[in-house]
N, C-alpha and C positions, 0 to 999 in steps of 0.2 A: 685415307680412312684406315690407317694402321692402328694397332693397339686395341682393337675391339674384339670381343669374343661373343658369339651368339649361341645361346643355349635354349632348349625347350623348357617348358614349365616344370618347376619342381616345388613341392610343398614348402611353404614358408616364404615364397616370393611376394605374398599379398601386401605386406606392410609397406615395402619399398615401392611396389607397383602403384598402390593407392597414393602414396606421397608424390610420386612423379606425375601421375595423372591429374591430381588436384593442383599441383604447382603449375602445370602447363595450362590449365583451364582458367586460372584466376583472372586473367586480363580479358577474357572473352566478354562480349555483350551479355551473354547468358552462360555463366560457368556451369559445367556439369562434368562429373567424373564419379566413378565408383569409389566407395570407401572400402576399407579392408574387410569389413563384415559382408558387404555386397560381393566382393571378390571370392571370399571363402565359400559363400553360398553358391555362386556360379561354378566354382571349381569342384564342388562336391556333387554336382548334378550328374546323372548317369550318362548324359550325352556330351559331357565335356571331353574334348580331345586335347590332351596336353601338347601333342605335337604341332598344333596349330596356334600356339602361343609362343612367340619368340622373345627372348630377353637379351638385352645388350649390356655387356659388362666391360668395364675398363679398370685394370688393376684390381680386380676382384670386387669392384663396386657396381651395383646395378645403376645404369644411367638412362635406360629407356626400354621400351617394349613395343610389340605389335601383335595384334590378335586377328584371327579370322575364324569363320564358322562355316561348315558345309551346309548347303541349303537342301531342303527336302527335295528328293528327286521327283520330277514330273515325267510321265510317259511321253516319249518322243522328243523330250527337250534335253539339251546338253547338260552334263553334270556341272553344277555351279556352286559358288561359295560367296559369302559376304565377308567384307574386311573392314577394319577400322585403321585409320592412319597411325603411323608410329607416333609415340609420345616420348619426348626426351627431355632431360634436364638442360638448362641453358648452357651453351658452350659445346653441346654434343649434337647439334642439329644435323651435322654432316653425316651422322650415322643413320639417318632416316632412309637414305637411298640403299644402304647396305641391308637394312632390315627388309625393305620392300623386295629387293632382288632375291634374298634368301626365301622370303615367303612365297614368291612366285615359283621358285624352284620346288618348294615343298608341295604346293598345290598342283603343279604339273605332275609331280610324282604320285599324287593321289588320283590322277585322271580327271582333274577339273579342267573344263574347257572355257568357262565363262566366269569372270570375277566381277562382282558388283559392290558398289559402295556409294558414299555420298561425300560431298565436300561443301564447306561453308566459307564465305568471305571473312569469317572471324579468324580463319587460319590460312593466311596467304601462302605459307610454306607448303601446305598440303596441295594447294592448287598448282603451284610450280612443280611439285614432285609428280603429280598426276599428269601434267602436260608432258614432262620429260619421259614418263614411262609409256606414253602413248594411249592413255585412257580416252574414251569418247565421253564428252560431257553432254548430258541429256537434261532437259527441263530446268534450265536455270530459272530460279524464282518459283519453283513448285512450292516452296516454303520460305516465308520471309519473317523477320523479326522487326517490329516497330517498337520504339521506346518513347515514353512520355516522362518528362522531367517534372518532379513535383515543384520545382522552383517556378514553373509556369503558373502555378496556382490551380484552384479547383475549376472543374468544368461548369459551364452555365447550367442552372437548374432546368430540369425538363418538366413538361406539363404533368406527366404521369411517372413519378419517381419510382425507382426500385426500392426494395425493402430487404432487410436481412431475413434469410429464410429461417424457419422454425424446424430444427432437425427432427423433432418428434412427429411433426406433421408432414414435412416436405421432403425428407431425405429420399424416399422412394421415387417421387416425381423428379427430383434432381438427378437421381441415378439413371433414369430413362433419358433425360436430356444429355447427361454426360456420356452416355453410351454412343451417342452420335459423334461426339468429339474423339473419344478414345477408340472407336471402332471395336468395342469389346462388349460382352454381355452386361446387362444392367446389374446383375448380381456381383460381378467383379468390380464394377464402378461403385456400387454401394459400399463395398469393403474399403475401397480407396478413400471415399468421402468420409466414412466413419473414422478412418485413420487420421485424416486431416482434422476432424473435429476433436479427436483425442489429443493430438499433438499441438494444435493451435494454428491459426491462420489470420489473415488480415480482414477479409470480408467474404462472406458467402451470400451473394446478392441474388435476388429473384424479382421477376416481373410477372404480374398477374393481369389477366384480361378476363373480365366477368367471373372473377373468383378463382380461375384456373391458372396454375403456374405454367407459363408458356416460354420462359427464358430464364437462365440462371448462369452464374459463373462463380468460381472460387479463386480468390487471390491469396497468395502466401509468399513469404520471403524465400529467396534462393538459399539453399542449404550452405553453399560455399561462400556466398557474399550476401548476407542478410539485408544490406542496404538496397539491394535490387529485388524487386518483387515481380510476380508474373501472374497472369490468369492461367491456372493449371487446367482449366477447361472453360469454355464459354459456348453457350447455345442460345441463339436468338432468332426469332421469327421475322424480324424486320429492323430497319434502321432506327426507328424510334425506341424500340426495346434495347437495342445495342447502346444507344446514347444514354439511356437511363441506367443500364448496368455499369457502364464505364464511369458515369458521374458518381455513382455510389462507391465503386471500387477505388477511384482516385481520391475521393474524400477520405476513405479508410486508410489509404496509403499515406496521405498527408498527416493524419492523426498518429499513425504508427511511427513516423519518422523515416519512412522509406525515401530514398533519393529518386528512384525512377521505377516505372512499371514497364515490363516487357510484354508485348502482345505478339503471340505466335499466330500468324495467319497461314492456314493450311487447309486443304480440302475445300469444302464448300464455303468456308469462312473467308476465302480470298475475295469474294464478291463485295466485301465491305471495306476494301482497302481505301477507297476514296473517303469514306466516313472517318476512318482513323486519321488520314491526312488532314481533313478539315478540322478535326478536334485538336490538332497540334502534335500528333505522334509523328516521329521521324524514323524513316527506315534505317536500320543499323546493321542488318545482315541479311543475306539470302543464301539459299542452298541449291545445289544441283545434284542430280544422280549421275553416277559414273558406271561405265562398263569397259572391260578389257577382255578381248578374246585371247585365250592362251593357246599356244601351239601344241 
């Protein structure tokens, strides 16, 4: 792995960092990466530590990077940090080990004793790197992605179909339901939902029982690959409501021209995995949490 130079963050790296991150993510079942505006915002925060972002150069060109963040200290607990796996341009994958080794040295120098992260089957190279570095894998499948291909056609109609929500009437109720998914306050969820309504989405579906909104979800295209859509949140009280919501959303995806819909099953929503399988969704990725004790 000769010819690589590792440097900490310097202002102006955002453009190339965003390009590399997006290029690395495009083939994933659910592509995600920060754009340059996101990165500039993150790098301007008071708690941003430039020494915990490493950049890999070859012949003066940025070819990859790796980031980590110190975790908030808890009384009686070892100092810990979170990290994201290296992202590199094609042909430079061998530099991932170099970035990880240097990052571990930096974190040890900061007195960090426990490093946490997560890994996905979307990135087999990350799994191999974690195994080689001695990480402990915890909770495989704590989060899974299922995909429904629109070529399969619409779902069967349900007895009590979902409807498109009326934002003027229902957005506050949707925010309460979304807060269960995002594990964040309803006020923050309302801002997020208002942003979707301003920018556009495929379907914001709701289910009512006795006139009350009891379940809802919002489907929108992936920013990096618009042909892939996802439910950005989904809250349902039972199987029947879930089926109605998915029927409505998939109908909207077919009309919009989306190729597939990604369903993110995490937290209490994991109990509905069998329903997704019955409806024709196929598992395409799963996640595990990682830990490494640093000497």
